[in-house]
N, C-alpha and C positions, 0 to 999 in steps of 0.2 A: 124454025130452021133455028140450024144451028147458027151462031154467033151472040152475036150482046146487044143490048138494048142499057140505054144511056138514060140512067133514072135518076132521083133529084140530089141535089144540093145539102149537105146535113149541116147547118142551122145556127146547132151548139157539140156539145161533146155529148155522146150516146157512147152507154155502153149498152149492144147488143145479152140480151137475152134469153131468146129464143129466132126460131125461123120454121116458118109451117107453111107446107104448098099441097097444093093437088091437081093433075088434072081434072076435063070431063067425061072424055073417053075411054074406055080401055084398052088406055097404052099408056107412056110414060113419059115424062120427063127427066134428065136427069144436071145439071146445076150445079155451082157456084153464086156467092152473091162477091165484088170485087171492092173496095174501098181505091180509092183511086184520087191523087193529091191534084190533078189535072186535068179533062178528057184530053184524052187520045196518049196519056201514060199509062204503063204499067203496071197494072192493081194487084194488090195482096188479097186471097183468098178469105173467105169471111169465115167460115167451114176447114176444120182438117179437111174433110174429107167432101168430096161431089153430094148433093141431095137425090132423091129417084123422087120426085115427084106422080102421088098415082092417083087413081078413083080413090083408094081409104085414104089419100089423105100419106105426109110423112111431114115428120116435125124431127127439129136439135136442138133441144136444150144445154147441150153443157161439153160436147166436143165441138171449140174453136180454137183458129189458127188465131183470128185476131178478134177481139169483139170490140175493141176501142175504137170510136169513129170521131175520128177528130173532125172540129169546130172547122167547115169551106170546103171540104171532100166532095166527093162524090160519090154514088153505088152504082154498083155497074152490075148488069143479069148477066154473066156468064154461060150463054147454054151451048153445053158439051155433046150432048147423044139428047136423040128421037125412036119412042119405036112407033109405029100407026101414025095415028094422021090424027092428033090432037088438035080441038077448036076453041079452046081453054086452058091458060093457066096460070093461077094467082100464085102471087108468093108473098105472105106476108112477115114482117120484120118486124119484130118485138124487141121494142129500147129501155132502156131508162136514163135520163137525161140527169149530167154530173160526173 
């Protein structure tokens, strides 16, 4: 569904280096990952523009709006669009510590 999913809390300072995604059927999902200081607060998009996950996959390793993630903040998956009826979305966030 269009909307969001609260993710994990960041346990230490991280720098995002890559975001990968895919869906399991011939469809697509458009999303961004937000960093939020508190649950329910407004978020800051990590990617400069939304990523579109497809069955062939999508990745981004350079176009970040916000790549520095602060200790104690929350990640939030913000799904803004979908095409078809996907049953699985996989998003992988790769970070370096420090």
